[in-house]
C-alpha positions as CSV (number, residue, x, y, z in Angstrom):
1,M,136.6,56.4,57.3
2,A,136.6,56.6,60.6
3,P,139.8,56.9,63.6
4,A,140.1,53.0,64.3
5,E,139.7,51.7,60.7
6,I,143.1,51.0,58.8
7,E,142.7,51.5,54.4
8,D,144.0,47.3,54.7
9,G,140.3,46.3,55.3
10,T,141.6,45.9,59.5
11,D,140.3,47.7,63.1
12,V,142.2,48.1,65.5
13,H,141.2,45.9,68.4
14,C,141.8,46.3,72.0
15,R,142.0,42.9,73.9
16,L,141.6,44.3,77.2
17,D,138.8,41.3,78.3
18,E,140.9,39.2,77.9
19,L,143.9,40.3,79.6
20,L,141.7,41.8,82.5
21,E,140.4,37.7,83.0
22,E,144.3,36.1,82.3
23,R,145.0,38.0,85.1
24,G,142.2,37.8,87.8
25,L,141.5,42.1,87.1
26,T,137.7,43.5,86.7
27,L,137.5,46.7,84.8
28,T,136.6,48.7,88.2
29,R,140.2,47.4,89.9
30,L,142.1,48.5,87.1
31,A,140.0,51.5,86.7
32,E,141.7,52.8,90.5
33,I,145.1,51.6,89.3
34,V,145.3,52.8,86.6
35,G,143.3,56.3,88.5
36,V,140.6,56.7,85.3
37,T,136.8,56.1,85.4
38,V,135.4,52.6,84.3
39,V,133.5,54.7,82.0
40,N,136.3,55.2,79.8
41,L,137.7,52.0,80.2
42,S,134.2,49.8,78.9
43,V,134.3,52.3,75.5
44,L,138.3,50.8,75.4
45,K,137.1,47.4,76.4
46,N,134.5,48.0,74.1
47,D,136.2,48.7,70.9
48,R,134.5,52.5,70.5
49,A,137.5,54.1,71.9
50,R,138.2,57.3,69.2
51,A,142.0,58.1,70.8
52,I,143.8,57.0,74.6
53,R,146.9,59.4,75.6
54,F,150.0,57.5,75.8
55,S,149.8,57.5,79.5
56,T,146.4,55.8,79.9
57,L,148.0,53.5,77.8
58,Q,151.1,53.1,79.1
59,A,149.3,52.9,82.4
60,I,147.2,49.9,81.4
61,C,150.5,48.1,80.4
62,R,152.4,48.9,83.9
63,A,148.5,47.5,85.9
64,L,148.1,44.9,83.4
65,D,151.9,43.8,83.2
66,C,152.2,43.7,79.3
67,E,153.6,45.8,75.8
68,I,151.0,47.7,73.8
69,G,151.5,44.6,71.0
70,E,149.2,42.7,73.5
71,L,146.5,45.3,74.0
72,L,145.6,46.5,71.0
73,V,145.8,44.0,67.8
74,L,144.5,44.8,64.2
75,R,141.7,42.4,63.0
76,P,139.9,42.3,60.0
77,R,137.3,44.3,59.1
78,G,133.5,42.4,59.8
């Protein structure tokens, strides 16, 4: 089982695209604010991340003024 898969048939999904659009930010600008590379944020945005540091997660949530549960959600596999 892949790390992002949960036994109940759901996957962890990152809502970064939606949150960026709602806030009028680009991935490049968020990378600058958070202090990570665009490539790393892109991996997260495209649901290919296998792990994320709590400090990075906190920085993203601060920059987007959101809660972790708004950024990362469970969705049905399929």
